[in-house]
MARKEVO-999167 format. One record per atom (N, C-alpha, C): z, y, x; residue in one letter. Coordinates in steps of 0.2 Angstrom, whole numbers, plus 5000, padded with zeros to 4 digits. Layout:
REM MARKEVO-999167
ZYXa;...
END
This chain:
REM MARKEVO-999167
493750455044m;494050465038m;494450385037m;494950395034t;495350325032t;495350315025t;495150255023k;495050235017k;495550175016k;495950175010i;496350115008i;496150085001i;496150034999w;496150014993w;496849984991w;497150004986a;497749994985a;497749974977a;498049894976k;497949864969k;498549844968k;498749854961i;499349824958i;499149764955i;499449704957m;499249634955m;499749614950m;499649564945s;500049544940s;499849474938s;500149414940n;499849364937n;499049344939n;499149374947h;498549364951h;497949394948h;498049444945k;497549484942k;497649564944k;497149604945v;497249664947v;497249694940v;497949744940k;498049784933k;497849854934k;497949884941n;497749944942n;497449954949n;497050004951s;496950014959s;496550074960s;496650094966i;496350154968i;496150154974i;495550204976i;495450204983i;495550254986i;496150264991y;496550324994y;496050335000y;495950405000q;495650425006q;495950495010q;495850485017c;496150545020c;495850545026c;495850615030c;495450615035c;495850605042c;496350595040e;496950575045e;496850495049e;496950485055i;496950415058i;497650385056i;497550325053l;498250295051l;498550265058l;499250275057n;499550245063n;500350225062n;500650215064i;501450195063i;501850245061i;501650305063e;502150355063e;501950385057e;501350395054n;501150415047n;501050355041n;501250305043f;501050245038f;501550255033f;502150275033y;502550285027y;502350345022y;502050395025r;501750455021r;501250425017r;500750395020h;500350365016h;500450315011h;500750275012v;501150225006v;501450275001v;501850315003r;502150354997r;501650394993r;501050414996t;500550464992t;500150414988t;500050354991i;499550294986i;500150274981i;500750264981c;501250264975c;501250314971c;501150374974e;501350434969e;500750434965e;500150414968q;499450424963q;499550364959q;499750314960l;499850244956l;500350254951l;500950304952k;501350324947k;501850254948k;502050224954i;502550184953i;502950204960i;503550174960p;504050184965p;503850174972p;504050194977t;503850184984t;504250134987t;503950074990p;504250014993p;504650045000p;505149995002v;505450015008v;504949985014v;504750045019v;504150015022v;504450015030v;504349965033l;504749945039l;504049965045l;504349985051n;503749985057n;503449925058n;503649855057s;503349805058s;502849795051s;503049825047y;502349815040y;501849865042y;501949925045a;501449965048a;501049925053a;501349895058e;501049865063e;500749805060e;500849775057n;500549715054n;499949745049n;499949795045f;499349825041f;498749845047f;498949875053i;498549915057i;498249845060i;498549795062e;498249735065e;497849695060e;497949675055y;497649625049y;497449665045y;497349725044n;497149765038n;497349755031n;497749715031i;497949715023i;498749695024i;499049715018l;499849715017l;499949715009l;500449655008k;500649645001k;501449655001k;501649714996f;502349724996f;502449694988f;502949644989k;503149604983k;503649644979k;504049604974q;504549654970q;505149674974q;505349614980r;505849624983r;505849684989r;505449714989d;505349764994d;505249834989d;505549824984f;505649894981f;506349884978f;506549954978l;507249974977l;507349974969l;506949994966e;506850004959e;506449944955e;506749944950p;506249884946p;505549894945p;505049844946v;504449864944v;504149824940v;503649834937y;503249784931y;502749744933y;502649734940f;502149704942f;502449654948f;501949604950d;502049544955d;502049584963d;501349604964t;501349644971t;500949694971t;501049744976l;500649804978l;500249774984l;499649774984v;499149754989v;498749814992v;498749834998i;498449885001i;498049855008i;497349865006e;496749845011e;496549905015e;496449895021n;496049945025n;495349935022n;495049995020g;494349995017g;493950035023g;494050045029d;493750085034d;493150035035d;492650065037e;491950035038e;491850025047e;
END
């Protein structure tokens, strides 16, 4: 089971967060779909997701999306996703 902790940060404070769980193994091919689902649950726009982002998340277990990664305006500084697998 895959667990991802997603948090919306503004001024270095957590404004909203969720723990996303799915039964599927996370990989480069399905990474965008999981990010999109997380953003839908948080009710925010989906950022631009590159393959290099997925590779870095899988290797380092954390990824930060900044305001510039979103095509639509957002009300927060960063969206941080962290791998919560045990």
